[in-house]
C-alpha positions as CSV (number, residue, x, y, z in Angstrom):
1,M,-6.3,7.0,-2.1
2,L,-5.8,9.8,-4.5
3,K,-4.3,7.7,-7.2
4,W,-7.1,5.2,-7.2
5,T,-9.7,7.9,-7.8
6,L,-7.6,8.5,-10.9
7,L,-9.9,10.4,-13.0
8,L,-12.5,11.7,-10.5
9,T,-10.8,15.1,-10.3
10,L,-12.2,16.0,-13.6
11,G,-16.1,20.0,-12.9
12,L,-23.2,26.1,-12.0
13,L,-22.8,28.6,-14.5
14,A,-25.6,28.7,-17.0
15,V,-24.7,26.8,-20.2
16,P,-26.3,28.1,-23.4
17,S,-28.9,25.7,-25.0
18,F,-27.1,25.0,-28.2
19,A,-27.6,21.7,-30.0
20,L,-25.4,19.2,-28.3
21,P,-22.8,17.6,-30.5
22,P,-23.4,13.8,-31.0
23,L,-21.6,11.5,-28.7
24,T,-18.8,9.4,-30.1
25,P,-18.1,6.0,-28.6
26,Y,-14.5,5.7,-27.6
27,Q,-11.9,3.6,-25.8
28,A,-8.9,5.1,-23.9
29,T,-6.0,3.8,-21.9
30,Y,-4.3,5.8,-19.2
31,K,-1.2,5.3,-17.1
32,T,0.1,6.8,-13.9
33,T,2.5,5.8,-11.1
34,Y,1.6,5.1,-7.5
35,K,4.3,5.5,-4.9
36,L,4.5,3.3,-1.9
37,G,8.1,3.7,-1.1
38,F,8.7,2.2,-4.5
39,N,7.0,2.9,-7.8
40,I,4.0,0.9,-9.0
41,D,2.7,1.5,-12.5
42,V,-1.1,1.6,-12.8
43,E,-3.1,1.3,-16.0
44,A,-6.7,2.4,-16.4
45,E,-9.3,2.0,-19.2
46,R,-12.3,4.0,-20.1
47,I,-15.0,2.9,-22.6
48,L,-18.0,4.9,-23.8
49,S,-20.7,2.8,-25.6
50,Q,-24.4,2.8,-26.2
51,N,-26.6,-0.2,-25.2
52,S,-29.6,-1.7,-26.9
53,N,-32.0,0.5,-24.9
54,G,-30.4,3.7,-26.3
55,E,-28.7,4.5,-23.0
56,W,-25.1,5.5,-22.9
57,V,-22.7,3.7,-20.6
58,L,-19.3,5.1,-19.5
59,D,-17.2,2.5,-17.9
60,F,-13.9,3.0,-16.0
61,R,-11.7,0.3,-14.5
62,A,-8.2,0.1,-13.0
63,Q,-6.6,-2.9,-11.4
64,N,-3.3,-3.8,-9.8
65,W,-2.1,-6.4,-7.3
66,F,-3.1,-4.2,-4.3
67,A,-6.3,-2.6,-5.6
68,R,-9.1,-2.7,-8.1
69,I,-11.6,0.0,-9.0
70,Q,-14.6,-0.1,-11.4
71,Q,-17.1,2.7,-12.0
72,T,-20.0,2.7,-14.4
73,S,-22.3,5.6,-15.3
74,T,-25.5,4.9,-17.3
75,F,-27.2,8.0,-18.7
76,L,-29.5,9.4,-21.4
77,L,-28.7,12.2,-23.8
78,D,-31.8,14.4,-23.4
79,P,-32.3,17.3,-25.8
80,D,-33.5,19.5,-23.0
81,T,-31.4,18.5,-20.0
82,E,-28.4,17.2,-22.0
83,F,-26.7,14.6,-19.8
84,K,-29.3,12.8,-17.6
85,P,-27.7,10.2,-15.3
86,L,-29.8,7.2,-14.4
87,L,-27.4,5.0,-12.4
88,Y,-23.9,5.2,-11.1
89,R,-22.1,2.2,-9.6
90,R,-18.7,2.0,-8.0
91,Y,-16.8,-1.0,-6.6
92,Q,-13.3,-0.8,-5.0
93,R,-11.1,-3.2,-3.3
94,V,-7.9,-1.8,-1.7
95,F,-5.5,-4.1,0.2
96,G,-8.4,-6.6,0.6
97,K,-11.0,-4.2,1.9
98,S,-14.0,-3.8,-0.4
99,K,-16.6,-1.0,-0.8
100,E,-19.6,-0.8,-3.0
101,Q,-21.7,2.3,-3.9
102,Q,-24.7,2.8,-6.0
103,V,-26.6,6.1,-6.9
104,I,-30.0,5.8,-8.5
105,F,-31.5,9.0,-10.0
106,H,-35.2,9.6,-9.6
107,W,-35.8,12.5,-12.0
108,D,-39.6,12.6,-11.5
109,Q,-38.9,13.3,-7.8
110,H,-35.6,15.3,-8.2
111,R,-34.0,12.9,-5.7
112,V,-31.3,10.2,-5.7
113,T,-31.0,7.0,-3.7
114,N,-27.5,6.6,-2.3
115,D,-26.6,3.0,-1.3
116,I,-23.2,2.4,0.2
117,D,-22.5,-1.2,1.3
118,N,-26.3,-1.9,1.4
119,K,-27.1,1.1,3.5
120,P,-29.5,3.3,1.4
121,W,-30.7,6.8,2.0
122,K,-32.4,9.4,-0.2
123,M,-31.3,13.0,-1.0
124,D,-32.8,15.9,-2.9
125,I,-30.9,17.1,-6.0
126,P,-31.0,20.3,-8.1
127,A,-31.7,20.2,-11.8
128,G,-28.7,19.2,-13.9
129,T,-27.1,17.1,-11.2
130,Q,-24.4,14.7,-12.5
131,D,-22.6,11.6,-11.1
132,L,-18.9,11.2,-10.6
133,L,-18.3,10.1,-14.2
134,S,-21.0,11.8,-16.3
135,Y,-19.9,15.4,-15.3
136,Q,-16.5,14.8,-16.9
137,L,-18.1,13.8,-20.2
138,K,-20.5,16.8,-19.9
139,L,-17.6,19.2,-19.5
140,R,-16.0,17.9,-22.8
141,Y,-19.2,18.4,-24.7
142,N,-20.1,21.7,-23.2
143,L,-16.7,22.9,-24.4
144,L,-17.5,21.6,-27.9
145,E,-20.9,23.4,-28.0
146,N,-19.7,26.6,-26.5
147,P,-15.9,27.0,-27.0
148,E,-16.0,30.7,-26.0
149,Q,-17.2,29.9,-22.4
150,K,-14.4,30.2,-19.9
151,Q,-15.8,28.6,-16.7
152,F,-18.0,25.6,-16.1
153,Q,-19.5,24.3,-12.8
154,Y,-21.5,21.1,-12.2
155,P,-23.5,19.9,-9.2
156,V,-22.4,16.3,-8.5
157,A,-24.1,13.7,-6.2
158,D,-21.3,12.2,-4.2
159,G,-21.5,10.3,-0.9
160,G,-24.8,11.8,0.3
161,K,-23.8,15.4,-0.6
162,I,-24.0,17.7,-3.5
163,K,-20.6,18.9,-4.5
164,Y,-19.8,21.6,-7.1
165,F,-17.0,20.8,-9.5
166,T,-15.6,23.9,-11.2
167,F,-13.3,24.2,-14.2
168,R,-11.7,27.3,-15.7
169,V,-10.2,27.5,-19.2
170,V,-6.6,28.7,-19.2
171,G,-5.9,28.6,-23.0
172,E,-4.6,26.3,-25.7
173,E,-1.3,24.4,-25.9
174,I,0.5,21.9,-28.1
175,L,1.2,18.9,-25.9
176,Q,3.7,16.2,-26.6
177,T,2.1,12.8,-25.9
178,P,2.8,9.1,-26.5
179,M,0.7,9.5,-29.7
180,G,2.6,12.5,-30.9
181,K,1.9,16.2,-30.6
182,L,-1.8,17.2,-30.0
183,N,-3.6,20.5,-30.0
184,T,-5.1,20.8,-26.5
185,I,-7.3,23.0,-24.4
186,K,-5.8,23.6,-21.0
187,L,-8.1,24.0,-17.9
188,E,-7.7,24.4,-14.2
189,S,-9.7,22.2,-11.8
190,L,-10.6,24.3,-8.8
191,R,-10.9,23.0,-5.2
192,H,-14.5,22.7,-4.1
193,S,-14.5,25.1,-1.2
194,K,-11.6,27.5,-1.5
195,M,-11.6,27.7,-5.3
196,D,-7.8,27.2,-5.3
197,V,-6.3,25.5,-8.4
198,E,-6.0,21.8,-7.6
199,H,-5.2,20.1,-10.9
200,L,-4.3,21.1,-14.5
201,V,-6.3,19.3,-17.2
202,W,-5.5,19.0,-20.9
203,L,-8.2,17.9,-23.5
204,A,-7.5,17.0,-27.1
205,K,-9.1,19.8,-29.2
206,D,-9.2,17.8,-32.5
207,W,-10.5,14.6,-30.8
208,D,-13.8,15.6,-29.2
209,N,-11.9,17.1,-26.3
210,L,-10.8,13.7,-25.1
211,L,-8.9,13.8,-21.8
212,I,-5.1,13.7,-22.4
213,R,-3.5,14.6,-19.1
214,I,-4.2,15.4,-15.5
215,E,-1.5,17.0,-13.4
216,P,-1.6,17.9,-9.7
217,V,-0.6,21.5,-9.0
218,R,0.7,20.8,-5.5
219,R,2.2,17.4,-6.0
220,K,2.1,15.2,-3.0
221,D,4.3,12.2,-2.4
222,K,1.9,9.8,-4.0
223,E,0.6,11.9,-6.9
224,E,1.9,11.7,-10.4
225,P,0.3,12.9,-13.6
226,V,-2.3,10.7,-15.3
227,I,-1.4,10.4,-19.0
228,L,-3.3,9.0,-22.0
229,V,-1.2,6.4,-23.8
230,K,-3.6,5.3,-26.5
231,A,-7.2,5.8,-27.6
232,S,-9.7,5.4,-30.5
233,L,-12.9,7.3,-31.3
234,A,-15.5,5.3,-33.2
235,G,-12.7,2.9,-34.2
236,K,-10.3,5.6,-35.4
237,K,-7.0,5.7,-33.6
238,V,-6.0,9.0,-32.0
239,K,-2.8,10.2,-33.6
240,G,-0.8,13.4,-33.3
241,F,1.3,15.3,-35.8
């Protein structure tokens, strides 16, 4: 279900090895509408925090009467490799049917262990491989460290395959949001195989490139934009002008 992947559409050109800006813990709430012959409002939350081991944890969860999804990415911020995923977990229940997935990264072997519903298998991965959450955060911070770069591509371990998620910078735009007007960077999310534009993405330029909006280019019956309604970075509320 496209709406319940919600933020997965956020994607290998060489990235210069500048010093990576420090990560900022944040909490963000998004809303969208799912259409099933009638409209259902869906709210999702994302939280970035650091645990007692010094690992970073990006948590995403969305829930409604017919579905629940939770994803968690645990990763390290390495000076050489930047974002280094360690563990990705996903749980979903849609209309009573459940599915669990776990991806464990073995960087000493350049492999991952995929485990879907207790059926594990291993897969080789290239350097810099991300999981389905970490690459989105990596995109934000690659833009912070190198704002002149116009295209970014990331290998992502997903479902026993390596997929390449590509983003192209379109320009800058002032966007009206529930928090007021925000200066944003506008990007195109490109389809994996054909490189067609699949989604438009807006990031808040003055707020560590926080995701503000995702909008499908070819809007299908069930697809509506995903919109940020409130957020805070290191305890400071996101406000427009």
